[in-house]
C-alpha positions as CSV (number, residue, x, y, z in Angstrom):
1,M,13.5,-32.6,-10.9
2,K,10.8,-35.3,-10.9
3,S,10.7,-35.4,-7.1
4,S,10.4,-31.6,-6.9
5,L,7.4,-31.7,-9.3
6,I,5.7,-34.4,-7.2
7,F,6.2,-32.4,-4.1
8,F,4.9,-29.2,-5.7
9,L,1.8,-31.1,-6.9
10,S,1.2,-32.7,-3.6
11,I,1.3,-29.3,-1.9
12,L,-1.2,-27.9,-4.4
13,F,-3.6,-30.8,-3.9
14,T,-3.2,-30.8,-0.1
15,Y,-4.1,-27.1,0.1
16,N,-7.1,-27.5,-2.2
17,S,-8.5,-30.4,-0.3
18,F,-9.0,-28.5,3.0
19,G,-11.5,-25.8,3.5
20,Q,-14.7,-24.8,5.2
21,D,-18.2,-25.4,3.7
22,R,-20.1,-22.2,3.5
23,I,-23.9,-22.3,3.4
24,T,-24.1,-19.3,0.9
25,G,-21.7,-17.6,-1.5
26,E,-18.4,-18.6,-3.0
27,S,-16.7,-21.7,-1.4
28,F,-13.5,-19.7,-1.0
29,A,-15.1,-16.9,1.1
30,T,-14.0,-16.8,4.7
31,R,-17.0,-15.0,6.0
32,S,-20.0,-12.8,5.0
33,E,-19.7,-9.0,4.4
34,V,-20.0,-6.8,7.5
35,L,-23.0,-4.4,7.3
36,G,-23.8,-1.1,9.0
37,Q,-26.0,1.9,8.3
38,N,-24.1,4.7,10.3
39,G,-20.5,4.0,9.7
40,M,-17.8,1.4,8.8
41,V,-14.1,1.0,9.5
42,A,-11.9,-1.6,7.9
43,T,-8.2,-1.8,8.9
44,S,-5.5,-4.4,9.2
45,H,-5.8,-4.7,13.0
46,P,-8.9,-5.3,15.1
47,L,-8.0,-2.9,17.9
48,A,-7.3,-0.1,15.3
49,T,-10.7,-0.8,13.8
50,Q,-12.4,-0.5,17.2
51,I,-10.6,2.8,17.8
52,G,-11.9,4.1,14.5
53,L,-15.4,2.9,15.3
54,D,-15.4,4.5,18.7
55,V,-14.4,7.8,17.2
56,L,-17.4,7.6,14.8
57,K,-19.8,6.6,17.6
58,N,-18.5,9.5,19.7
59,G,-19.4,12.1,17.1
60,G,-16.2,12.1,15.0
61,N,-16.3,11.8,11.2
62,A,-14.5,9.5,8.8
63,I,-11.3,11.6,8.7
64,D,-11.0,11.8,12.5
65,A,-11.5,8.0,12.7
66,A,-9.0,7.4,9.9
67,I,-6.3,9.4,11.6
68,A,-7.0,7.8,15.0
69,A,-6.8,4.3,13.4
70,N,-3.7,5.1,11.5
71,A,-1.9,6.4,14.6
72,A,-2.9,3.1,16.3
73,L,-1.6,1.1,13.4
74,G,1.8,2.9,13.7
75,L,2.0,1.5,17.2
76,M,0.3,-1.9,16.7
77,E,1.7,-2.8,13.3
78,P,5.2,-1.2,13.2
79,T,6.3,-3.9,10.7
80,G,4.3,-2.1,8.0
81,C,3.8,1.6,8.9
82,G,4.3,4.5,11.2
83,I,5.0,8.2,11.4
84,G,8.5,7.6,9.9
85,G,6.8,6.8,6.5
86,D,4.6,8.4,3.9
87,L,0.8,8.6,3.3
88,F,-1.6,8.8,0.3
89,A,-5.4,9.2,0.5
90,I,-8.5,9.6,-1.6
91,V,-11.5,11.2,0.1
92,W,-15.1,11.3,-1.0
93,D,-16.5,14.3,0.8
94,G,-20.2,13.7,1.7
95,K,-20.8,17.5,1.7
96,T,-19.4,18.6,-1.6
97,K,-20.0,15.2,-3.3
98,K,-16.5,15.3,-4.8
99,L,-13.3,13.2,-4.7
100,Y,-10.1,14.8,-3.3
101,G,-6.6,13.3,-3.6
102,L,-3.7,13.8,-1.1
103,N,0.0,13.0,-1.9
104,A,1.7,13.1,1.5
105,S,5.0,11.6,0.3
106,G,8.4,13.1,1.3
107,R,11.3,14.3,-0.8
108,S,14.9,13.4,-0.9
109,P,17.6,15.3,1.1
110,Q,18.7,18.6,-0.6
111,K,22.3,18.0,0.1
112,L,22.4,14.4,-1.2
113,T,23.3,14.4,-4.9
114,L,23.6,11.8,-7.7
115,E,27.3,12.6,-7.9
116,Y,27.7,11.3,-4.3
117,F,26.4,7.9,-5.3
118,E,28.6,7.9,-8.5
119,K,31.6,8.9,-6.5
120,E,30.9,6.0,-4.1
121,K,30.5,3.7,-7.1
122,M,27.0,2.6,-6.0
123,G,24.8,1.0,-8.6
124,K,21.7,1.3,-6.5
125,I,20.6,3.1,-3.3
126,P,21.0,0.7,-0.3
127,S,17.9,-0.8,1.2
128,H,18.8,0.0,4.8
129,G,20.8,2.5,6.7
130,P,20.8,6.4,6.4
131,L,21.0,6.8,2.7
132,P,17.5,5.6,1.6
133,V,15.8,7.9,4.2
134,S,13.6,10.5,2.7
135,V,11.4,13.0,4.5
136,P,8.5,11.2,6.3
137,G,5.3,12.7,5.1
138,A,2.6,10.9,7.2
139,V,2.2,13.4,10.0
140,D,1.8,16.3,7.6
141,G,-0.7,14.2,5.7
142,W,-2.7,13.8,9.0
143,F,-2.9,17.5,9.5
144,E,-3.7,18.3,5.9
145,L,-6.6,15.8,6.1
146,H,-7.6,17.2,9.5
147,N,-7.5,20.9,8.5
148,R,-9.6,20.3,5.5
149,F,-12.1,17.7,6.7
150,G,-11.6,16.9,10.4
151,S,-14.0,17.8,13.2
152,K,-12.5,16.6,16.6
153,S,-9.3,18.0,18.1
154,M,-6.0,16.1,17.4
155,T,-5.7,15.7,21.1
156,E,-8.9,13.6,21.2
157,I,-8.0,11.8,18.0
158,L,-4.5,10.7,19.1
159,A,-5.6,9.9,22.7
160,P,-6.5,6.2,22.1
161,A,-3.2,5.4,20.5
162,I,-1.3,7.2,23.3
163,D,-3.2,5.2,25.9
164,Y,-2.4,1.8,24.2
165,A,1.2,2.8,23.7
166,E,1.6,3.5,27.4
167,K,-0.5,0.6,28.9
168,G,0.3,-1.9,26.2
169,F,-1.7,-4.3,24.0
170,P,-1.4,-8.0,23.0
171,L,0.6,-8.6,19.8
172,T,-1.4,-10.3,17.0
173,E,-0.1,-13.5,15.4
174,L,1.1,-12.0,12.1
175,I,2.8,-8.9,13.6
176,A,4.6,-11.0,16.3
177,W,5.9,-13.2,13.5
178,Y,7.2,-10.3,11.5
179,M,8.8,-8.6,14.5
180,Q,10.5,-11.7,15.6
181,R,12.3,-11.8,12.2
182,T,12.8,-8.1,11.5
183,V,14.1,-6.7,14.8
184,P,16.9,-9.2,15.1
185,F,17.9,-8.4,11.5
186,F,18.4,-4.7,12.5
187,E,20.3,-5.7,15.6
188,S,22.6,-7.9,13.5
189,K,23.4,-4.8,11.4
190,G,24.5,-2.9,14.5
191,F,21.9,-0.1,14.0
192,P,21.6,2.1,17.1
193,N,18.5,2.4,19.3
194,I,16.8,-0.8,18.1
195,V,17.0,-2.6,21.4
196,D,16.0,0.5,23.3
197,T,13.0,1.3,21.1
198,Y,11.6,-2.2,20.7
199,K,12.9,-4.4,23.6
200,T,14.0,-2.3,26.6
201,Q,10.5,-1.0,27.1
202,N,9.2,-4.6,27.1
203,G,11.4,-6.2,29.7
204,G,14.4,-6.6,27.4
205,R,12.7,-9.0,24.9
206,L,10.3,-9.0,22.0
207,P,6.8,-10.2,23.0
208,N,5.3,-13.2,21.3
209,E,1.7,-13.5,20.1
210,G,-0.7,-12.7,22.8
211,E,1.9,-11.0,25.0
212,I,1.8,-7.3,25.9
213,Y,3.8,-4.8,23.9
214,K,4.3,-1.2,24.9
215,N,6.0,1.8,23.3
216,P,6.1,4.7,25.8
217,Y,8.5,6.6,23.6
218,L,5.9,6.7,20.8
219,A,3.2,7.8,23.3
220,D,5.4,10.8,24.2
221,T,6.0,11.6,20.5
222,Y,2.3,11.4,19.8
223,R,1.6,13.6,22.8
224,K,4.0,16.3,21.5
225,I,2.3,16.1,18.0
226,A,-1.2,16.4,19.5
227,K,-0.1,19.5,21.5
228,G,2.2,21.2,19.1
229,G,0.7,20.3,15.7
230,R,2.6,19.3,12.6
231,D,5.3,21.8,13.4
232,A,6.2,19.9,16.5
233,F,7.3,17.1,14.1
234,Y,8.8,19.1,11.3
235,K,10.3,22.1,13.0
236,G,10.6,21.3,16.8
237,E,12.6,18.9,18.9
238,I,11.5,15.8,17.0
239,A,12.9,17.3,13.8
240,K,16.1,18.2,15.5
241,T,16.5,14.7,16.9
242,I,15.8,13.1,13.5
243,G,18.2,15.4,11.6
244,K,21.0,15.0,14.2
245,F,20.7,11.2,14.3
246,I,20.7,10.7,10.6
247,Q,23.7,12.8,10.0
248,E,25.6,11.1,12.8
249,Q,24.9,7.8,10.9
250,G,26.5,9.3,7.8
251,G,23.2,10.3,6.1
252,F,22.0,13.6,4.7
253,L,18.4,14.2,5.9
254,S,18.4,17.5,7.7
255,V,16.3,19.7,9.9
256,E,16.0,22.0,6.9
257,D,14.6,19.2,4.7
258,L,12.0,18.4,7.4
259,A,11.0,22.1,7.8
260,A,10.6,22.6,4.0
261,H,8.2,19.6,3.6
262,K,4.7,20.0,2.4
263,S,2.0,17.6,1.2
264,E,0.2,18.2,-2.1
265,W,-3.5,18.0,-2.9
266,V,-3.9,16.4,-6.3
267,E,-6.7,15.6,-8.7
268,P,-7.4,11.8,-8.8
269,V,-7.4,10.3,-12.3
270,S,-9.8,7.7,-13.6
271,I,-10.8,5.4,-16.4
272,N,-14.3,4.0,-17.0
273,Y,-14.4,0.2,-16.7
274,R,-17.7,-1.3,-18.0
275,G,-19.7,1.6,-16.6
276,Y,-17.8,2.1,-13.3
277,D,-15.2,4.9,-12.8
278,V,-12.1,3.6,-11.2
279,W,-10.0,6.3,-9.5
280,E,-6.3,6.3,-8.5
281,L,-3.8,9.1,-7.8
282,P,-1.3,10.3,-10.4
283,P,2.5,9.6,-10.1
284,N,4.9,9.6,-8.3
285,G,2.8,6.6,-7.3
286,Q,2.0,3.6,-9.4
287,G,-1.8,3.8,-9.3
288,I,-2.3,4.5,-13.0
289,A,-0.7,1.1,-13.7
290,A,-3.9,-0.5,-12.5
291,L,-5.9,1.9,-14.7
292,Q,-3.7,0.9,-17.7
293,M,-4.2,-2.8,-17.0
294,L,-8.0,-2.4,-16.8
295,K,-8.1,-0.3,-19.9
296,I,-6.3,-3.1,-21.8
297,L,-8.4,-5.9,-20.2
298,E,-11.7,-4.1,-21.0
299,G,-11.2,-5.1,-24.6
300,Y,-11.9,-8.8,-23.7
301,N,-15.3,-10.3,-22.9
302,F,-14.8,-11.9,-19.5
303,S,-18.4,-13.0,-19.4
304,D,-17.1,-15.9,-21.5
305,I,-13.9,-16.4,-19.5
306,E,-14.0,-18.3,-16.2
307,F,-12.4,-16.8,-13.1
308,G,-9.1,-18.4,-12.4
309,S,-8.8,-20.0,-15.8
310,A,-5.6,-20.1,-17.8
311,E,-7.1,-17.5,-20.3
312,H,-8.0,-15.2,-17.4
313,L,-4.5,-15.3,-15.9
314,H,-2.8,-15.2,-19.2
315,L,-4.6,-12.0,-20.4
316,F,-4.2,-10.4,-17.0
317,T,-0.4,-11.2,-16.9
318,E,0.2,-9.8,-20.4
319,A,-1.7,-6.6,-19.6
320,K,0.4,-6.3,-16.4
321,K,3.7,-6.7,-18.3
322,L,2.6,-4.0,-20.8
323,A,1.6,-1.5,-18.0
324,F,4.7,-2.2,-15.9
325,E,7.0,-1.5,-18.9
326,D,5.4,2.0,-19.1
327,R,5.6,2.3,-15.3
328,A,9.4,1.7,-15.5
329,K,9.9,4.4,-18.2
330,Y,7.4,7.1,-17.4
331,Y,6.3,7.1,-13.7
332,A,8.1,9.6,-11.5
333,D,7.6,12.8,-9.5
334,M,5.6,15.1,-11.8
335,D,7.4,18.1,-10.5
336,F,10.5,16.8,-12.2
337,F,9.1,14.8,-15.2
338,D,6.2,15.4,-17.5
339,V,4.4,12.1,-17.1
340,P,2.0,11.6,-20.1
341,V,-0.9,10.5,-18.0
342,D,-3.7,11.3,-20.5
343,K,-2.0,9.4,-23.3
344,L,-1.2,6.4,-21.1
345,L,-4.9,6.1,-20.1
346,S,-6.3,6.8,-23.6
347,E,-8.5,4.4,-25.5
348,E,-6.2,4.6,-28.5
349,Y,-3.1,3.7,-26.5
350,A,-4.9,0.8,-24.7
351,E,-5.9,-0.6,-28.1
352,E,-2.3,-0.2,-29.4
353,R,-0.9,-2.1,-26.4
354,R,-3.7,-4.7,-26.4
355,N,-2.9,-5.6,-30.0
356,L,0.6,-6.8,-28.9
357,I,-1.0,-9.6,-26.8
358,D,-1.3,-13.1,-28.4
359,S,-1.8,-16.6,-27.1
360,R,1.8,-17.1,-25.8
361,A,3.7,-15.5,-22.9
362,G,5.4,-12.4,-24.3
363,T,8.1,-9.8,-23.6
364,Y,7.5,-6.2,-24.3
365,S,8.9,-2.7,-24.3
366,A,7.4,0.6,-23.1
367,G,5.3,2.4,-25.6
368,E,6.9,5.3,-27.4
369,I,5.3,8.5,-26.1
370,S,6.5,12.0,-26.4
371,A,6.8,13.3,-22.8
372,G,8.7,16.1,-21.2
373,E,5.2,-4.0,3.8
374,T,2.4,-1.2,4.2
375,I,-1.0,-0.8,5.7
376,Y,-4.3,0.1,4.0
377,M,-7.4,1.2,5.7
378,T,-10.8,2.8,4.8
379,V,-13.5,4.5,6.8
380,A,-17.0,5.8,6.1
381,D,-19.3,7.9,8.2
382,N,-23.0,8.8,8.5
383,E,-22.5,12.0,6.4
384,G,-21.5,9.9,3.4
385,T,-17.8,10.8,3.7
386,M,-15.4,7.9,2.8
387,I,-11.6,7.9,3.0
388,S,-9.3,5.4,1.2
389,L,-5.9,5.7,3.0
390,I,-2.6,3.9,2.6
391,Q,0.6,4.4,4.7
392,S,3.9,2.7,4.7
393,N,7.6,2.7,5.7
394,Y,8.4,0.7,2.6
395,R,10.5,-2.4,3.4
396,G,8.6,-3.7,6.4
397,M,9.7,-1.7,9.4
398,G,11.8,0.7,7.2
399,S,15.4,1.7,7.0
400,G,16.6,0.4,10.4
401,M,17.2,4.0,11.4
402,A,15.3,4.6,14.7
403,P,16.0,8.1,16.1
404,P,16.7,7.9,19.9
405,K,13.6,7.8,22.2
406,L,11.0,8.7,19.6
407,G,9.5,5.3,19.3
408,F,9.5,4.8,15.5
409,M,11.7,4.0,12.6
410,L,12.3,6.1,9.5
411,Q,11.3,4.9,6.0
412,D,13.7,3.7,3.3
413,R,11.6,4.8,0.4
414,G,14.6,6.5,-1.3
415,E,15.8,3.1,-2.3
416,L,13.2,3.3,-5.1
417,F,15.1,6.0,-7.1
418,S,17.1,5.0,-10.1
419,L,20.8,5.9,-10.2
420,K,21.0,5.7,-14.0
421,R,21.2,9.1,-15.6
422,G,18.5,10.3,-17.9
423,Q,15.6,8.3,-16.6
424,A,12.2,9.7,-15.3
425,N,12.9,8.4,-11.8
426,T,16.6,9.2,-11.6
427,Y,17.7,10.5,-8.2
428,E,17.7,14.3,-7.7
429,P,17.8,16.4,-4.5
430,G,14.3,17.4,-3.3
431,K,12.6,14.9,-5.5
432,R,9.9,12.4,-4.4
433,P,10.8,8.8,-5.2
434,F,8.7,6.5,-7.2
435,H,6.1,5.1,-4.8
436,T,4.4,1.7,-4.6
437,I,1.6,2.6,-2.2
438,I,-1.7,3.5,-3.8
439,P,-5.3,4.1,-2.5
440,A,-8.2,3.5,-4.8
441,F,-11.9,4.4,-5.2
442,I,-14.8,3.4,-7.5
443,T,-17.7,5.6,-8.3
444,K,-20.8,4.9,-10.5
445,E,-22.8,7.6,-12.2
446,G,-21.1,10.2,-10.0
447,K,-21.9,8.5,-6.7
448,P,-19.5,6.7,-4.3
449,F,-19.4,2.9,-4.7
450,V,-16.3,1.3,-3.2
451,S,-13.3,2.6,-1.2
452,F,-10.6,0.0,-1.3
453,G,-7.0,-0.8,-1.4
454,V,-4.6,-3.8,-1.5
455,M,-1.2,-3.3,0.2
456,G,1.9,-5.2,-1.0
457,G,4.6,-3.3,-2.9
458,D,4.7,-4.1,-6.6
459,F,1.6,-6.3,-6.2
460,Q,-0.7,-3.4,-5.5
461,P,-1.7,-2.5,-9.1
462,M,-2.2,-6.2,-9.8
463,G,-4.3,-6.5,-6.6
464,H,-6.4,-3.5,-7.5
465,T,-7.1,-4.9,-10.9
466,Q,-8.0,-8.3,-9.5
467,I,-10.4,-6.7,-7.0
468,V,-12.1,-4.5,-9.7
469,M,-12.5,-7.5,-12.0
470,N,-13.8,-9.8,-9.2
471,L,-16.5,-7.2,-8.4
472,I,-17.5,-6.2,-11.9
473,D,-16.6,-9.1,-14.2
474,F,-17.2,-12.0,-11.9
475,G,-20.0,-10.6,-9.7
476,M,-18.4,-11.4,-6.4
477,N,-19.5,-9.6,-3.2
478,L,-17.0,-7.3,-1.3
479,Q,-15.6,-10.0,1.0
480,E,-15.5,-12.7,-1.8
481,A,-13.5,-10.2,-4.0
482,G,-10.8,-10.1,-1.4
483,D,-10.9,-13.8,-0.4
484,A,-10.7,-15.1,-4.0
485,P,-7.3,-16.8,-4.9
486,R,-4.7,-14.3,-6.1
487,W,-1.6,-14.4,-8.3
488,D,1.1,-12.0,-9.2
489,H,3.7,-11.7,-11.9
490,T,7.3,-10.8,-11.1
491,G,10.0,-9.8,-13.5
492,G,10.3,-7.1,-16.1
493,A,11.5,-3.6,-16.1
494,S,11.4,-1.4,-13.0
495,P,11.6,2.3,-12.2
496,M,14.9,1.6,-10.4
497,G,16.5,1.0,-13.7
498,R,16.1,-2.8,-14.2
499,S,15.5,-4.0,-17.8
500,T,13.3,-6.8,-19.0
501,E,15.2,-10.0,-19.6
502,D,12.6,-12.7,-20.0
503,T,8.9,-13.4,-19.6
504,G,9.1,-13.4,-15.8
505,M,7.2,-15.7,-13.5
506,I,3.5,-16.0,-12.4
507,R,3.2,-16.9,-8.7
508,T,-0.1,-18.4,-7.7
509,E,-1.9,-19.0,-4.5
510,S,-3.0,-22.6,-3.7
511,G,-6.6,-21.9,-4.8
512,I,-5.6,-21.6,-8.4
513,P,-6.2,-25.1,-9.9
514,Y,-3.5,-27.2,-11.4
515,S,-5.4,-27.4,-14.7
516,T,-4.9,-23.6,-15.0
517,I,-1.2,-23.9,-14.1
518,R,-0.7,-26.6,-16.7
519,E,-2.3,-24.6,-19.4
520,L,-0.3,-21.5,-18.5
521,M,2.9,-23.6,-18.8
522,D,1.7,-24.7,-22.3
523,K,1.4,-21.0,-23.2
524,G,5.1,-20.5,-22.2
525,H,4.7,-19.0,-18.7
526,R,6.9,-20.0,-15.8
527,I,5.0,-20.8,-12.7
528,G,6.0,-20.6,-9.0
529,T,4.7,-20.0,-5.5
530,A,5.6,-17.4,-2.9
531,R,4.9,-16.6,0.7
532,G,3.2,-13.4,1.7
533,V,3.4,-11.5,-1.6
534,Y,-0.3,-11.2,-2.3
535,G,-1.1,-8.1,-0.3
536,G,-3.6,-7.2,2.3
537,Y,-7.1,-5.9,1.4
538,Q,-9.7,-3.7,3.1
539,A,-12.8,-2.3,1.5
540,I,-16.1,-0.4,2.1
541,M,-19.0,-0.4,-0.4
542,W,-21.9,2.0,-0.3
543,D,-25.3,0.6,-1.2
544,E,-27.1,3.7,-2.4
545,K,-30.5,2.0,-2.7
546,N,-30.7,0.7,0.9
547,K,-28.4,3.3,2.5
548,V,-26.1,0.6,3.9
549,Y,-22.3,0.2,4.1
550,H,-20.8,-3.1,3.3
551,G,-17.3,-3.8,4.8
552,A,-14.6,-6.4,4.1
553,S,-11.2,-7.2,5.5
554,E,-8.2,-9.3,4.5
555,S,-8.5,-13.0,5.6
556,R,-4.8,-13.6,5.0
557,K,-3.8,-11.2,7.8
558,D,-5.1,-9.9,11.2
559,G,-7.6,-7.3,10.0
560,Q,-11.2,-6.6,10.8
561,A,-14.1,-4.7,9.3
562,A,-16.7,-3.4,11.7
563,G,-19.8,-1.1,11.4
564,Y,-22.7,0.1,13.4
């Protein structure tokens, strides 16, 4: 035990002793903000960012650029996203001066029932294979966004991704690392088409960092979508291939499920945090957990609390625990459950929950209310339109189910249903599962301020809250807000039916000082570390006074912000 503690401390001090010396700004910042007057793109891959920027420069708008970049990311970052997954977006329309929300998440198969899982004596839906596969909503999301706001043709928009898929591109460091670990896992499971989809087209092996990766199958699929529209995916040969393949694997997703799919335009919801309106989408996603956390934390004066201090992390963690208990009990598809959004975000409820927090680590229950791996990107254009978009297959590359010769893998989002009867998120046919992926937006006095997101599963509401506090409470600029040391809290109840058993664990990045960790231990918190759980951030800020966009990208990954 003593030797483990010495090792842990040596790691902390070693990490904290190395770093660059910046001339200006916070010492932990990796670079300055990116600035541009006419447009800005921030994605998790530099080539995708350049594709989006080219679309803007060639007369396209923010929506065109976002779809083009997202299509490229499905090729270039298959370890986190793709057209086998779902999509959510918040759009600030520069013409109507209004926010719009899109929920493009798919539903569970109509012929798969809760009784099936009970008969098979399954306590949870498997993480991989055909059973967690729900309808992929991303492609329909593209066309909903395009039909409402787009300007260029989908043929033009998808052309850059098609070109890269056919000719190839060099794999980045992080994506190569993930693929070298994920693809062999699926091979070991004996899942069909993995080798053909990811290796055969690349000389029979997975490329390493800097080596060229191609996906001609995906190029062909994109070409069919560009020509035939969303129906080519949901009603044509692609749909037939998906349905036939999943049912051959023992799953239930059908051509009929795909044909019946539709996205939903929703009203974003908000709370006011110290004069700024912070916007998220309503459930089935978890965005309102960030709003609940902020509402609780607004009751504390952070001008007297230092960033990264024990008091900061303690109050943050307790607010997270309270919000996540409600998340476990109330968040679900609102077509199936009357989620009490207004009550959860009310001043009275925030005060009631805040009063449960004291100076020690606590355990909590949900409030009693009467109630019926991922990519994030953001784009802004010269007309003032900004889009906050997030898209994912859920567990990294997804379910392991790669339909033959289509070039992508289907999501495993259905794993996030609960199989316990009587809960808000209990499995039902044709229902959207609880979702972790959430885009966000901040306005001030009715004008756009920041379009941002932080990918990373359960971490996302914590990441959103940290970014908002970094900007508003601690006065950081857009890049500093993302570069600042992060932490998360794991443990507690979940929408999949897990109950709270203890106070959980705070996991910190190396930039959190040991003095903070020691004080947190004194407050009864368990402390640990983790690799790669702290998300990936992209953001664009609009400076109304100078008419300039500020861009920022995640220093922990491969991303880039670029403007012109």
